[in-house]
C-alpha positions in Angstrom: -8.2 -23.9 18.4 -7.5 -26.7 15.9 -6.6 -24.0 13.4 -3.6 -23.1 15.5 -2.0 -26.5 15.6 -2.0 -28.2 12.2 0.7 -25.7 11.3 3.3 -27.9 9.7 0.9 -29.2 7.2 0.8 -25.8 5.5 4.0 -24.2 6.7 4.9 -23.1 3.2 1.5 -21.9 2.1 2.3 -18.2 1.9 6.0 -17.4 1.8 7.2 -15.8 -1.4 7.8 -12.5 -3.1 9.9 -11.2 -5.9 12.5 -10.3 -3.4 15.0 -13.1 -4.0 15.1 -14.5 -0.5 11.3 -14.8 -0.6 11.1 -16.7 -4.0 9.0 -19.8 -3.6 10.7 -23.1 -4.5 8.1 -25.8 -5.1 8.6 -29.4 -4.2 6.3 -32.3 -5.2 5.9 -33.8 -1.7 6.4 -32.4 1.7 6.6 -34.4 4.9 7.9 -33.5 8.3 11.3 -34.9 7.3 11.6 -32.2 4.7 12.1 -29.6 7.4 15.2 -31.5 8.6 16.9 -30.6 5.3 18.8 -27.4 4.6 16.4 -26.4 1.8 13.3 -27.3 3.9 14.3 -25.3 6.9 15.4 -22.4 4.8 12.0 -22.2 3.3 10.4 -22.6 6.7 12.4 -19.6 7.9 11.2 -17.6 5.0 7.7 -18.6 5.9 8.1 -17.0 9.4 8.3 -13.6 7.7 4.5 -13.9 7.3 4.7 -12.4 10.8 5.2 -9.0 9.1 2.4 -9.4 6.6 -0.5 -10.6 8.8 -1.9 -7.2 9.5 -1.9 -6.0 5.9 -3.9 -8.6 4.0 -7.5 -8.2 5.2 -9.6 -6.1 7.5 -8.3 -7.8 10.7 -5.2 -5.5 10.8 -6.8 -2.1 10.1 -9.9 -2.9 12.3 -7.6 -4.0 15.2 -4.9 -1.3 15.0 -6.9 1.7 13.8 -9.7 1.2 16.3 -9.0 2.2 19.9 -7.0 5.3 18.8 -7.7 9.0 18.9 -6.4 9.9 15.4 -8.4 7.3 13.3 -12.1 6.3 13.0 -13.3 3.0 11.7 -15.8 3.5 8.9 -18.5 1.6 10.7 -20.8 3.4 13.1 -21.0 0.5 15.6 -17.2 0.3 15.7 -16.7 4.1 15.8 -19.1 4.7 18.7 -17.8 1.6 20.6 -21.2 -0.1 20.5 -21.6 -3.1 22.7 -22.7 -5.0 19.6 -19.1 -4.9 18.4 -17.0 -4.6 21.5 -17.8 -7.9 23.1 -16.5 -11.5 23.0 -18.8 -12.5 20.1 -18.6 -9.2 18.1 -16.4 -8.4 15.2 -13.6 -6.8 17.2 -13.0 -10.1 19.0 -13.3 -12.0 15.6 -10.8 -9.8 13.8 -8.3 -10.0 16.7 -8.8 -13.7 16.9 -8.1 -14.1 13.2 -4.9 -12.1 13.5 -3.8 -14.7 16.1 -4.8 -17.6 13.9 -6.9 -18.4 11.0 -7.4 -21.4 8.7 -8.6 -20.3 5.2 -8.1 -21.3 1.6 -5.9 -24.2 2.7 -3.5 -21.9 4.5 -2.9 -21.3 8.1 -2.3 -17.6 8.8 -1.8 -15.6 11.9 0.6 -15.0 14.8 0.3 -18.5 16.3 1.1 -20.4 13.1 4.1 -18.1 12.7 5.2 -18.7 16.3 4.8 -22.5 15.8 7.0 -22.3 12.7 9.6 -20.2 14.5 9.7 -22.7 17.4 10.3 -25.5 14.9 13.2 -23.6 13.4 14.8 -22.7 16.7 14.4 -26.3 18.0 15.8 -27.8 14.9 18.9 -25.6 14.9 19.5 -25.9 18.7 19.1 -29.7 18.6 21.1 -30.0 15.4 18.4 -32.1 13.7 18.9 -30.4 10.4 21.6 -31.2 7.8 23.7 -29.2 5.5 25.0 -25.8 6.2 23.0 -25.6 9.4 25.3 -28.2 10.9 28.5 -27.2 9.2 28.4 -23.4 9.6 27.5 -22.3 13.1 27.6 -18.6 12.2 25.0 -19.2 9.4 22.9 -21.3 11.8 22.9 -18.7 14.4 21.9 -16.0 12.0 19.0 -18.0 10.7 17.9 -18.9 14.2 18.1 -15.2 15.1 15.7 -14.4 12.2 13.1 -16.9 13.6 13.6 -15.4 17.1 13.0 -11.9 15.7 9.8 -12.9 13.9 8.5 -14.8 17.0 9.2 -11.7 19.1 7.3 -9.6 16.6 4.2 -11.8 16.9 4.3 -11.9 20.7 4.8 -8.1 20.9 1.7 -7.4 18.7 -0.5 -9.9 20.5 0.6 -8.5 23.8 -0.2 -5.0 22.5 -3.7 -6.1 21.5 -4.6 -8.5 24.3 -2.2 -8.1 27.2 -1.1 -11.3 28.8 -1.3 -14.1 26.2 -0.5 -17.8 25.9 2.7 -18.5 24.1 3.6 -22.1 23.1 7.1 -23.0 24.0 7.6 -25.8 21.5 6.1 -26.8 18.1 3.4 -29.2 17.4 2.3 -31.4 14.5 -0.7 -33.0 16.2 -3.6 -32.3 18.5 -2.5 -31.6 22.1 -3.7 -33.6 25.0 -5.4 -30.5 26.4 -6.0 -26.8 25.8 -4.7 -25.5 29.1 -3.4 -22.4 27.4 -2.6 -20.2 30.4 -2.0 -16.5 29.9 1.7 -15.7 30.3 2.3 -12.5 32.4 3.6 -9.7 30.3 6.7 -9.5 32.4 7.7 -13.0 31.3 6.9 -12.2 27.7 9.1 -9.2 27.7 12.0 -11.1 29.4 11.7 -13.7 26.7 11.5 -11.2 23.8 14.4 -9.1 25.2 16.6 -12.1 25.7 15.9 -13.4 22.2 16.4 -10.0 20.6 19.8 -9.5 22.4 20.8 -12.8 20.7 19.5 -11.3 17.4 21.5 -8.2 17.9 24.7 -10.2 18.4 24.1 -12.7 15.5 22.3 -10.8 12.8 24.4 -8.9 10.1 24.3 -5.1 9.8 22.2 -3.9 6.9 25.3 -2.8 5.0 26.5 -6.4 4.9 23.2 -7.9 3.9 23.3 -9.1 0.2 20.8 -7.2 -2.0 19.0 -10.5 -2.7 18.3 -10.8 1.0 16.6 -7.4 1.3 13.7 -7.8 3.7 15.5 -10.1 6.2 16.0 -8.9 9.8 19.2 -7.1 10.5 21.3 -6.0 13.4 19.8 -2.5 13.1 16.2 -3.9 13.2 17.0 -5.9 16.3 18.5 -2.8 18.0 15.4 -0.7 17.1 13.1 -3.4 18.3 15.0 -3.9 21.6 15.0 -0.1 22.2 11.2 -0.1 21.7 10.7 -3.0 24.2 12.8 -1.3 26.8 11.0 1.9 26.4 7.5 0.4 26.4 8.5 -1.6 29.6 9.6 1.6 31.2 6.4 3.4 30.3 4.3 0.7 32.1 6.5 0.4 35.2 4.1 2.3 37.4 1.2 -0.1 37.0 2.8 -3.0 39.0 0.6 -3.0 42.0 -2.7 -4.6 43.1 -4.4 -1.2 42.6 -4.1 -2.0 38.9 -4.9 -5.7 39.1 -1.4 -7.1 39.1 -1.0 -9.9 41.6 2.2 -10.5 43.4 2.9 -13.6 41.3 2.7 -11.4 38.1 -0.7 -12.7 37.0 -3.6 -10.3 36.4 -6.9 -10.0 38.3 -9.3 -9.4 35.4 -12.1 -8.5 37.8 -10.3 -5.3 38.7 -11.6 -2.3 36.6 -8.1 -0.9 36.5 -6.6 -4.1 35.1 -6.4 -2.5 31.6 -3.6 -0.5 33.1 -2.2 -3.4 35.1 -1.7 -5.2 31.8 0.8 -2.5 30.8 3.1 -3.6 33.5 5.8 -5.7 31.9 8.4 -5.8 34.7 11.3 -3.4 34.9 15.0 -3.7 34.4 17.6 -1.9 36.4 18.1 0.6 33.5 15.4 0.3 30.9 15.7 3.9 29.7 19.4 3.6 29.5 19.0 0.4 27.5 16.7 2.2 25.1 19.2 4.9 24.6 22.0 2.4 24.2 20.3 0.6 21.3 19.0 3.7 19.6 22.5 5.1 19.8 23.6 2.0 17.8 21.0 2.6 15.1 21.5 6.3 14.8 25.2 6.8 15.5 27.1 3.5 15.2 25.6 1.3 12.5 26.5 3.8 9.8 23.9 2.6 7.3 20.7 4.6 8.3 19.9 8.2 7.6 16.7 10.2 7.6 15.2 10.8 4.2 15.7 14.5 3.4 12.1 14.8 2.1 9.3 13.2 4.1 7.2 12.8 1.0 9.9 10.7 -0.7 9.3 7.9 1.8 5.8 7.3 0.4 6.2 8.6 -3.2 5.7 5.7 -5.5 5.4 6.8 -9.1 4.9 4.6 -12.1 7.8 2.0 -12.4 9.6 3.7 -9.6 10.4 1.7 -6.5 13.2 3.9 -5.2 11.4 4.8 -2.0 11.6 1.2 -0.9 15.4 1.3 -0.7 15.4 4.5 1.5 18.2 4.4 4.2 15.5 5.5 6.7 13.7 2.2 6.5 15.1 -0.2 9.1 12.5 -3.0 8.5 9.9 -3.4 5.8 7.2 -5.8 5.0 8.1 -6.8 1.4 5.8 -7.7 -1.5 6.4 -8.5 -5.1 4.9 -8.2 -8.6 2.4 -8.9 -9.9 0.4 -7.4 -7.0 -2.4 -10.0 -7.1 0.1 -13.0 -7.3 -0.5 -15.8 -4.8 3.1 -15.5 -3.9 2.1 -12.4 -1.9 0.1 -14.4 0.5 -3.7 -14.8 0.9 -4.5 -11.2 -0.3 -1.1 -9.5 -0.2 -1.0 -5.9 0.6 -4.5 -4.5 0.5 -4.0 -1.4 2.7 -4.8 0.8 -0.3 -8.2 -0.8 -0.4 -8.9 -0.2 3.2 -7.4 3.2 3.6 -8.2 5.1 0.4 -11.4 6.7 -0.9 -13.6 6.4 -3.9 -12.6 9.7 -5.5 -14.3 9.4 -8.9 -17.0 11.6 -10.2 -17.7 12.9 -13.7 -19.1 16.0 -12.1 -15.7 17.1 -11.0 -13.7 15.8 -13.8 -12.4 12.4 -12.6 -14.9 10.1 -14.3 -13.1 6.8 -13.5 -10.2 5.4 -11.5 -6.8 6.5 -12.8 -3.4 4.8 -12.5 -1.7 7.5 -10.6 -4.5 7.9 -8.1 -5.6 5.0 -5.9 -7.4 1.9 -7.3 -10.6 0.5 -6.0 -11.3 2.2 -2.7 -14.7 1.3 -1.6 -13.3 -0.8 1.1 -12.6 2.6 2.8 -12.5 1.0 6.3 -10.8 3.7 8.3 -10.0 7.4 8.0 -8.4 10.0 10.2 -10.6 11.6 12.9 -10.8 15.4 13.2 -8.1 15.2 15.8 -6.0 13.2 13.3 -5.9 16.4 11.2 -5.9 18.9 14.0 -2.8 17.4 15.6 -0.9 19.1 12.8 -0.9 22.4 14.6 1.0 24.4 12.0 -0.1 23.1 8.6 1.7 25.9 6.7 5.0 24.9 8.2 4.6 21.1 8.7 4.8 19.5 5.3 3.7 16.1 6.7 0.1 17.2 6.6 0.2 17.8 2.8 2.5 14.9 2.1 0.4 12.4 4.1 -3.1 13.2 2.8 -4.8 13.9 -0.4 -5.9 17.5 0.2 -6.7 18.1 -3.5 -7.3 16.1 -6.7 -6.8 17.2 -10.3 -9.1 16.6 -13.2 -7.8 13.5 -14.9 -8.5 10.7 -17.4 -7.1 7.2 -17.2 -4.1 6.8 -19.5 -3.3 3.8 -21.7 -5.4 1.5 -23.8 -5.2 -1.5 -21.5 -7.0 -2.0 -18.2 -4.0 -4.0 -16.9 -1.0 -2.0 -18.1 -0.2 1.1 -15.9 0.1 4.4 -17.8 0.4 8.0 -17.0 -2.9 9.8 -16.4 -4.2 12.0 -19.2 -5.5 15.5 -19.1 -9.2 16.0 -18.7 -11.2 17.7 -21.4 -11.1 21.5 -21.8 -13.7 23.4 -19.9 -15.6 24.2 -23.1 -15.2 20.7 -24.7 -18.4 18.9 -25.6 -17.1 15.9 -23.6 -16.8 17.9 -20.4 -19.3 16.7 -17.8 -18.2 18.8 -14.8 -20.4 21.0 -12.7 -21.6 24.3 -14.1 -21.3 27.8 -12.8 -24.4 29.4 -11.4 -24.7 33.2 -11.8 -24.1 33.8 -8.1 -21.0 31.6 -8.1 -19.6 33.3 -11.3 -20.2 36.8 -10.0 -18.4 36.1 -6.7 -15.5 34.4 -8.4 -15.0 37.1 -11.0 -15.2 39.9 -8.4 -13.3 38.4 -5.5 -11.1 35.5 -6.6 -10.2 35.9 -10.3 -8.2 39.2 -9.7 -5.5 37.2 -7.9 -6.1 33.7 -9.3 -3.3 32.9 -11.8 -3.3 29.1 -11.9 -1.6 28.2 -15.2 -4.3 25.9 -16.4 -7.0 28.5 -15.7 -5.6 30.9 -18.2 -7.3 33.9 -16.6 -10.7 33.0 -17.9 -13.9 34.6 -16.6 -16.5 32.4 -14.9 -19.6 32.3 -17.0 -23.0 31.1 -15.7 -23.9 27.9 -17.4 -20.4 26.9 -18.5 -18.5 24.0 -16.9 -16.4 24.9 -13.9 -13.4 22.6 -14.4 -11.3 21.7 -17.4 -7.9 20.4 -18.4 -5.3 20.8 -15.6 -7.6 22.3 -13.1 -8.4 21.2 -9.6 -11.3 18.8 -9.4 -12.0 19.0 -5.7 -10.2 19.8 -2.5 -10.6 19.4 1.3 -10.4 22.3 3.7 -9.8 21.1 7.3 -10.7 24.4 9.1 -12.3 25.2 12.5 -15.6 26.8 13.4 -13.7 29.9 14.3 -12.1 30.0 10.8 -15.2 28.8 8.9 -15.3 29.8 5.3 -18.2 31.8 4.0 -20.6 29.7 2.0 -20.5 32.1 -1.0 -16.7 32.0 -1.1 -16.8 28.2 -0.8 -19.2 27.8 -3.7 -17.3 30.2 -5.9 -14.0 28.3 -5.8 -12.9 27.2 -9.3 -13.2 23.6 -8.0 -15.5 21.7 -5.6 -14.5 22.6 -2.1 -15.3 20.1 0.7 -14.9 22.1 3.9 -15.2 20.9 7.5 -16.8 24.2 8.6 -18.9 26.6 6.5 -20.6 29.8 7.7 -23.9 31.0 6.2 -24.9 34.2 8.0 -25.2 33.2 11.6 -25.4 29.5 10.8 -22.5 27.1 11.0 -22.4 23.8 9.0 -20.1 20.9 9.9 -19.0 18.9 6.9 -22.1 19.8 4.8 -22.2 17.3 1.9 -22.4 18.3 -1.7 -25.7 17.9 -3.4 -26.8 18.3 -7.0 -28.7 21.5 -7.9 -30.6 22.7 -11.0 -28.7 23.5 -14.2 -26.1 20.8 -13.6 -24.6 22.7 -10.6 -24.3 21.9 -6.9 -25.0 23.3 -3.5 -24.2 22.4 0.1 -26.9 20.4 1.9 -27.4 22.3 5.2 -29.8 19.7 6.5 -27.2 16.9 6.7 -23.6 16.2 7.5 -20.9 13.6 6.8 -18.3 12.3 9.2 -18.6 11.7 12.9 -21.2 8.8 13.3 -22.0 9.0 9.6 -18.8 7.3 8.9 -19.7 5.6 5.6 -19.3 8.8 3.6 -16.0 10.2 2.3 -16.1 13.7 3.7 -12.4 14.3 4.7 -8.9 13.7 3.4 -7.6 10.2 3.2 -4.0 8.9 3.3 -1.7 9.2 0.3 0.9 6.9 1.8 -0.2 3.6 0.2 -1.1 4.5 -3.4 0.3 2.0 -5.8 0.3 3.0 -9.5 2.0 -0.3 -10.4 -1.0 -2.4 -9.5 -2.3 -5.2 -11.8 -5.4 -3.3 -13.0 -6.6 0.2 -12.8 -9.4 -0.6 -10.3 -7.5 -3.2 -8.4 -7.3 -3.3 -4.6 -4.1 -5.3 -4.6 -0.8 -3.6 -4.1 2.8 -4.7 -4.6 4.5 -1.9 -2.6 6.4 -2.6 0.5 5.2 -1.3 3.9 7.8 0.3 6.2 7.6 -1.1 9.8 10.6 0.4 11.5 11.8 3.8 10.5 14.7 5.9 11.7 12.4 8.8 12.6 10.8 6.6 15.2 14.2 5.6 16.5 15.0 9.3 17.1 11.6 9.8 18.9 12.3 6.7 21.1 15.6 8.1 22.1 14.1 11.5 22.7 11.4 9.9 24.9 13.9 8.0 27.0 16.1 11.0 27.4 13.2 13.2 28.4 12.0 10.8 31.0 15.6 10.6 32.4 15.7 14.4 32.7 18.1 14.8 29.8 17.6 17.0 26.8 15.3 15.4 24.2 15.1 18.4 21.9 18.0 17.6 19.4 16.3 14.3 18.5 12.8 15.8 18.4 14.0 18.6 16.2 15.8 16.2 13.8 12.4 14.8 13.0 10.5 18.1 13.0 13.1 19.9 10.9 13.0 17.3 8.3 9.2 17.8 8.2 9.4 21.5 7.6 8.5 23.0 4.2 11.7 23.9 2.4 12.2 26.3 -0.5 12.3 23.2 -2.8 8.7 22.5 -2.0 5.4 23.7 -3.4 2.3 23.9 -1.3 -1.0 22.5 -2.5 -3.2 25.3 -3.9 -5.9 24.7 -1.3 -3.3 24.9 1.5 -1.7 28.1 0.1 -4.9 29.9 -0.6 -7.6 28.8 1.8 -6.3 27.0 4.9 -6.0 29.0 8.1 -2.6 30.5 8.3 -2.3 31.1 4.5 -3.0 34.8 5.2 0.5 34.9 6.7 2.2 33.7 3.5 3.7 36.1 1.0 1.7 37.2 -2.0 4.0 35.0 -4.2 3.5 32.0 -2.0 -0.3 32.4 -2.3 0.0 32.5 -6.1 0.6 29.8 -8.7 2.8 27.7 -8.6 2.6 28.2 -4.8 6.4 27.8 -4.4 7.6 28.0 -0.8 9.8 31.1 -0.4 10.5 30.9 3.4 12.2 27.8 4.8 9.9 26.8 7.7 12.6 25.0 9.7 12.6 27.7 12.3 8.8 27.6 12.6 9.0 23.8 13.2 11.7 24.0 16.0 10.3 22.8 19.3 11.4 23.9 22.7 10.3 22.9 26.2 7.4 25.3 26.1 5.6 22.7 23.9 5.0 20.6 27.1 5.3 23.2 29.9 2.9 26.1 29.4 1.9 28.8 27.0 0.5 29.0 23.4 2.6 26.1 22.1 1.4 23.7 24.8 -2.1 24.9 24.5 -2.1 24.2 20.7 -1.1 20.6 21.4 -4.5 19.9 22.9 -3.3 17.7 25.7 -6.0 15.9 27.7 -6.8 17.8 31.0 -5.6 14.8 32.9 -2.0 15.5 31.8 -1.3 17.6 34.8 2.5 17.3 35.2 5.3 18.3 32.9 6.2 14.6 32.4 2.6 13.9 31.5 2.6 16.6 28.9 6.0 15.6 27.6 4.8 12.0 26.9 1.6 13.4 25.3 3.8 15.7 23.1 5.7 12.6 21.9 2.4 10.9 21.2 1.3 13.9 19.1 4.6 13.8 17.3 4.2 10.1 16.5 0.6 10.9 15.4 2.0 13.5 13.0 5.0 11.5 11.8 3.4 8.1 11.6 -0.2 9.0 10.8 -2.1 6.1 9.2 0.8 3.8 10.1 0.3 0.9 12.5 2.9 1.9 15.1 0.8 4.8 16.5 -1.5 2.2 18.2 1.6 0.6 19.9 2.7 3.9 21.3 -0.7 5.1 22.4 -1.4 1.8 24.1 1.8 1.2 25.9 2.1 4.8 27.1 -0.9 4.4 29.4 -2.6 7.4 27.8 -4.8 5.5 25.3 -8.1 5.9 27.3 -7.6 9.5 28.3 -6.8 10.6 24.7 -9.8 8.8 23.2 -12.1 10.3 25.8 -10.8 13.9 25.1 -9.9 13.7 21.4 -12.3 11.3 19.7 -15.7 12.9 19.5 -17.3 9.9 17.8 -16.2 7.4 20.5 -16.2 9.6 23.6 -19.1 10.0 26.0 -17.8 13.4 27.2 -20.0 16.5 26.8 -19.3 20.0 25.7 -15.7 19.5 24.4 -16.4 20.2 20.8 -18.0 22.8 18.6 -21.7 22.6 17.8 -23.2 23.0 14.4 -26.6 23.9 12.9 -26.9 21.1 10.4 -28.1 18.4 12.8 -30.2 15.4 11.8 -33.2 15.1 14.2 -31.1 16.7 16.9 -28.2 14.4 16.6 -24.7 14.9 15.1 -22.3 17.7 15.8 -23.9 18.9 19.0 -20.6 19.5 20.7 -21.0 16.3 22.7 -19.3 13.0 22.3 -21.4 10.4 20.4 -20.0 7.2 21.8 -19.8 4.7 24.6 -16.0 4.2 24.9 -14.9 2.5 28.1 -11.2 2.4 29.3 -11.4 -1.4 29.3 -11.6 -1.2 25.5 -7.9 -0.3 25.3 -7.5 -4.1 25.4 -9.3 -6.3 22.8 -11.6 -9.1 23.9 -10.8 -12.7 23.5 -13.3 -14.4 21.2 -15.9 -16.5 22.8 -15.1 -19.3 20.4 -11.6 -19.3 21.7 -12.7 -19.3 25.4 -15.1 -22.2 24.8 -12.3 -24.4 23.6 -10.1 -23.9 26.7 -9.6 -26.7 29.2 -7.6 -27.4 32.4 -4.6 -29.7 32.4 -6.8 -32.7 32.5 -8.7 -31.7 29.4 -11.9 -30.6 31.2 -13.6 -27.6 29.5 -13.4 -24.4 31.6 -16.6 -23.4 33.4 -18.1 -20.0 33.0 -16.4 -18.5 36.0 -13.0 -19.6 34.7 -13.7 -18.2 31.3 -14.7 -14.9 32.8 -11.4 -14.9 34.8 -9.5 -15.5 31.6 -11.3 -12.8 29.6 -10.1 -9.2 29.8 -12.1 -6.9 32.1 -15.2 -5.3 30.6 -16.2 -8.0 28.1 
């Protein structure tokens, strides 16, 4: 607990970025009096923006927000199967969450509690007028800066409440050890009242984005406050039904953690007289009244980050971003800066398929590959030929490439790989059977420009300059690709389902074969509980070609936190729950996602994915240009959550029995499509009350359900893709555990350490 309280000693330890307002200004000596000066308090306010960075710097964020979801799997078997060795008060899940709340490391205090302490210092100093300069002479300026601190404090509280439920929140700031550690958990209802009150002040006092000076990009704005307020009102409305003792909520608002249903009781945050109307009011401001924001016309543009091109970071769709600066590994970016590319991207290199080393335009070092989408995370894209978000979110295919430039620290465009008949080519070789199948069945219609119409010849290299290196096929058992067709592709195909006669193989891994070729290992599999292998597509949203070295895991790119697409979906949800028409807002997002005639599909999507048979001959041929605008195909109607083929394709949990249940689950699916591999999906899934049901019915690795999935023939000692769940997930795991080290430090008001029964009463149920 001490790490939470010596906050002012290192209040400026991690506050700067190349964005002007985050530039660090060093001083030779800092005392508490420094924060009573205009410059000192300004820097402290800048320091509170660490609230936005905390989840991006190390494994704490990904392991907390990408575990306990149905669309992602942590790449550690014990995590993925919800082993009791991890999901307990002394396991890593508790440790990571605890470190998000507060951590002292490398002479810096990091985490939500240090940020809250600094925010409280700012708010108190301004309210009590103990700071000089402009904070005293300019009330409008003072209010704006105080609103920023309130905003960042609310962001910390919101995320801690999302992870842990009721949490202790200090009301003041401290510079010394407290007299006791009687840190009582504050009921969520009180937390939401506090956050909503503060954010309404923020909405009144913060400037619109259009009035924010360019040098202040990254600061909270009126639009960000409105978006955040709308989210709080909506999340409060979604939990309103869990207010009773049936769910462990006591009449005084506290929680009974001995109640098995208290994981749902924690979702009760009180209820206003018109929470849904309030959500609509504030989303209306962002969408219709602010005048600054607009959806990016191309979903892919939001995440496209070419060499020396940062234009996506100024998109009018972004309402709030976590900002970073150059160089990527600079200490001004915090402890580790943005390391999401390291935790979310793969090791894609192999000389055998023509990418012998990391390249600048593909991700850097990716062996931290901590989390990946689950099968459901791909399958939630129910129409991959129409919904461009699938292709634009994930690396479905890689091209043969060599790293460009002569320096390991100066970004440069990738170079073409060697020709297929070059002596330096080291790619896999054709076997006779592969070559015969390709020449007879694929070559007649294969007109990729780099291929040049060449015949496959046994013993020659498969891939050359400009060719595909490898690609992923996320198909189903019903649409499994024949093993001969898979092996005969002019690139390495990594398919989820392969058919070999009457045998079906799930994610059969590639293995070396005689003659420098390869085969599929039908005696093994990757994925599911074998989560350490890269056997499926990973996100393309965080690639940073402008990193400091070709194999670096540091990134300088900003991370969008609030996007206008989410604002539309919040308004749609509130309207739908009120019985009003949500479809215009839903379809604004879905229509943007549709493939347009300005798009080209990936080759693997246009040629091999289920549904490609419905494309025109031209669309199935190089350069795979989209001929038919898919907006109509992406248009949703009420049948998506009532009944029929559209609703069936959404794969709702069987417990979603009412129209309202299915509507909320449709929105969750839409968030999973729109914001896949972004942190906000956990928020929606958790606060909706559907987190446990969706994990049980969608996450084969974590679920204990049986018979819900397809079985395969490539088991390992009878385990693997049997059709049954492989895990031990419990509904209580929708809340994270408090770390035992935290519980052991708690006291009563007199400083007496809590006994075991009191610690158990404090801890969330199930741990």
